[in-house]
N, C-alpha and C positions, 0 to 999 in steps of 0.2 A: 590396391583395389578392393581386397578383401574387407578393409576398413569401410570404405564406400559401401558396400552392400551391407554390412554390420550396422553402420549407422542408419541406413534406409530401412533396415528391418524394425530397428528400435522406435522408428517414427509412427509405425503402426501398432506399435503394442500398447495395451492398456495397462498393463502391470509393468514393473520393474525386471521380471524376471521371465525367461523363457522355460518352456517346459516340453518333454518329449512324449509323445502317445504312442500307443500301440497302433501298428498298422490295419488292425481289424476295425478300429474307430474310424476310419478315413471313408468317405464316400467320393463320387466323382465331383459333387457340388462343392466339396472340401477342397479337391486340387485346384478348382476355379478361384475359389475365395482365398486361397493360399497365394496363388498366382497375383491376384490382385493386390493382396495385402502388402506382398514384397515389391509390387510394382515389375514384376518380371512377366514376359510375354512368353508362354510355352509354346513351343511348337507342338504339331500333331504328334511327333514321334515321341518326344519328351512325355504327352500326356499318355501316351499309349503305355510307355514305360513305367509310368507311375501307377497306372491301373494294374499293370503286371505284378508290381512290387505290392500292391495292396492285397491281391489274390495270393500272392505267395513270396513272401520277404526272403526267402531262400532261392530264389530263382536265379539261375546263372546267366552270364553274359551270353553263352551259346544257346541257350533255350529262349532268352529274350529275342536275339537275331533270328531263330527260326520262327517264333510266334509272330513277330512284327515282320518278317520278310525285308529286312536290311542287314547289312554286313555287321559284324562284330566289332571292327572298327568305328562303325556309326554309332552303334550301342554304348561303346567307351566314350566317343566323343560327347554325346548326351548325357552320359551320366557325369561326365566331369562338369559339364555345363550345370546340372542339376545340384552336384556338390559345392560349387564355387558359389552358387545362388544361395546356399544354405537350406536347401530344399530336402536333401537326403544326406546320410551319412552312412557308411559301412561301418558294422560293428563286427569285430573280430577279424580273422584272417580270410583272405581270398578264397580259401577252399572250404572252410567251414563257417565262415560269418555269414551274416545277413542284413538286409537292407532295412534302414529306419526313416521313416519320414519324420522330419522335425517340425513342431508346430511353433510358431513364435507368436 
């Protein structure tokens, strides 16, 4: 399945390489553009999660759950979907790591 997503991502890339950008360069419009570029429809909660990551890339799952007002399990499920779609990655450990939004 990851191969299908990866191949889909490369269809929309102007260059042959992908680059990772810092979270501070992302805005709400960039999230929409990324989801269109990847042919991925983001849910309302996934969009909220991405906004939280943009504002604080060291945010924890517990903090996300409290701010969005959904369960930690729901946050984990949405993060998993975002990772599979290649939109975010986790850099470092669960405790001291941070989230990074990947630009393709």
